[in-house]
C-alpha positions as CSV (number, residue, x, y, z in Angstrom):
1,M,125.3,78.8,54.8
2,G,124.0,75.3,55.9
3,E,123.1,74.3,59.3
4,L,125.3,72.2,61.5
5,P,124.7,68.4,61.6
6,E,122.5,67.3,64.5
7,F,125.4,65.5,66.3
8,R,127.3,68.8,66.4
9,I,124.6,70.5,68.5
10,T,123.3,67.7,70.6
11,S,124.9,67.2,74.1
12,S,127.1,64.1,74.3
13,H,130.1,62.8,76.0
14,P,133.4,64.2,74.9
15,F,134.9,62.4,71.9
16,E,131.7,60.5,71.1
17,H,131.8,62.0,67.6
18,V,135.4,62.5,66.4
19,G,137.2,64.0,63.4
20,T,140.7,62.8,62.7
21,D,143.6,63.9,60.5
22,F,147.3,63.7,60.2
23,T,149.7,66.7,60.6
24,G,153.5,66.9,60.4
25,A,156.2,66.1,59.6
26,L,157.8,67.5,62.7
27,L,161.6,67.3,63.0
28,T,163.0,65.7,66.2
29,K,166.3,66.7,67.9
30,D,168.0,63.7,66.3
31,A,166.9,64.9,62.8
32,G,164.2,62.3,62.5
33,K,160.6,62.9,61.5
34,V,157.4,62.2,63.4
35,Y,153.8,62.9,62.6
36,V,150.8,63.7,64.7
37,V,147.4,62.1,64.5
38,V,144.8,64.7,65.6
39,F,141.5,63.6,67.1
40,S,139.0,66.4,67.5
41,C,135.7,66.2,69.4
42,A,132.9,67.3,67.1
43,V,130.8,68.7,69.9
44,T,133.2,70.2,72.5
45,R,136.1,70.8,70.0
46,A,138.5,69.2,72.5
47,V,141.6,67.7,70.9
48,H,143.6,64.6,71.6
49,L,147.1,64.2,69.9
50,E,149.0,61.0,69.3
51,I,152.6,61.0,67.9
52,V,153.4,58.4,65.3
53,D,156.6,57.5,63.3
54,N,154.9,57.6,59.9
55,M,151.6,57.9,58.2
56,S,151.0,54.2,57.6
57,T,147.8,52.3,58.3
58,D,149.5,50.4,61.1
59,E,150.7,53.5,62.8
60,F,147.2,55.1,62.6
61,L,145.5,52.0,64.0
62,S,148.0,52.0,66.9
63,A,147.2,55.7,67.5
64,F,143.5,55.0,67.3
65,E,143.8,52.1,69.8
66,A,145.7,54.4,72.2
67,F,143.0,57.1,71.7
68,C,140.2,54.6,72.4
69,N,142.0,53.2,75.5
70,R,142.3,56.7,76.9
71,R,139.0,58.3,75.8
72,G,136.7,55.4,75.1
73,N,135.3,54.1,71.8
74,P,133.6,56.9,69.7
75,T,130.2,56.4,68.2
76,A,131.4,57.8,64.9
77,V,134.8,58.8,63.3
78,Y,135.0,61.3,60.5
79,S,137.9,62.1,58.2
80,D,138.7,63.6,54.9
81,N,139.0,60.9,52.3
82,A,142.8,61.4,51.9
83,T,144.8,58.6,50.4
84,T,146.5,58.2,53.8
85,Y,143.4,56.6,55.2
């Protein structure tokens, strides 16, 4: 097995290095659908969740802006290369 990347084992502020992904769809009481953008700290493994109406670029950017407003701007953001992004 390979070693962890340096940023994963170096002390840093929470959410300085972030992984992100979508999850859902979750059904609401009114039979609508919502999705969740998951932001995961690469060092502390803390998570931050943002609910969005769909998996569009605009919704992700709004969720990312809300995340940054709450947690600060990350140094690096990692994701899978899914077509959603």
